[in-house]
C-alpha positions, 0 to 999 in steps of 0.5 A: 702385521702393522703394514698389512693392517694399515694397507687394509685400513687404506683399502677400506677408506678408499672403498668408502670414498669410491662407493659413496657416490655424490648426490645426483646434481640437477641440471643448471643453466649455462647459457640463455638467449637473451641473457639475464639482465640483457638489453635486446636491441635487435629483432628476436625470433627465438628465446632459448636456454642451454643447460649443462647436460642433456635434458630428459625428454622421454616422451619426445614431445616436450611434456613437462617442459615450458619456456614462456616470454612475458611482458610486465603485464603478464602477456605471452609473446611465445608463438609456439611450443618449446623444442628440445635438442640435447641440452637446449630448449628453445621457443619461437617468439614475437615481442611487443612494445619496448619494455621489460620482459622475462623468460620463465623456463622449466626443464626436466634434469637428466636425474628426473627432477624438474628445474625452473627459473626466470631471466629478465631482459629489456626490449629496446626494439629498432625503429622499424619493429612491428610490435606483436600483440601479447596473448593472455595464455601460452600457445602450449599448455604443459601439465605442471608447467612453470607457475607464472605468478610465483617465483620458480626459484623455491623448487630449486632451493628445496632440491638443493637442500635435499642434495646437501642432506644427501651429501652430509649423510654420505659423509657421516656414513663414510666417517663411521665406516672409517672409524669402525675400520680403525677400531677393528684394526687396533683390536686385531693388533692388540690381540696379536701383540 
């Protein structure tokens, strides 16, 4: 009897662990060109980010995606719209004068949540570089695209706290089920004893 009760308890615990799926994690950056903090000295024709999984592009037209390249004055240097290829999002660029630049990106995770962030790099062009003229706005305006004035990390940290809350709730629920199973097992053993 005790063996059966322990086996039932072990099965109940395993079922809780198997069915308590973790909160879906949002996509995260695994690579970029240029890299964050990089010093770029060779001509750059494209900026790109690579996420840990394929990004979600249901419409096939990149709606909800953005990839911006801006200088310290906020002028744009992307020359076309982002192209999505699995986990990769890339946009053509033509950089201007030497200086500090930043890449702002926004992607839609496979779980449907928007993830955005920014990367900084320094441009030190070769002597024969013909500096492009920056534009006041992006050639691709995307609804709900990356806010250029505000740091985009706020949304990412808000969704991280949602994930933490989900994990805590799943853990607490699983613990309650295990305690209930243990109490029920003890109750059955006492009645039969």
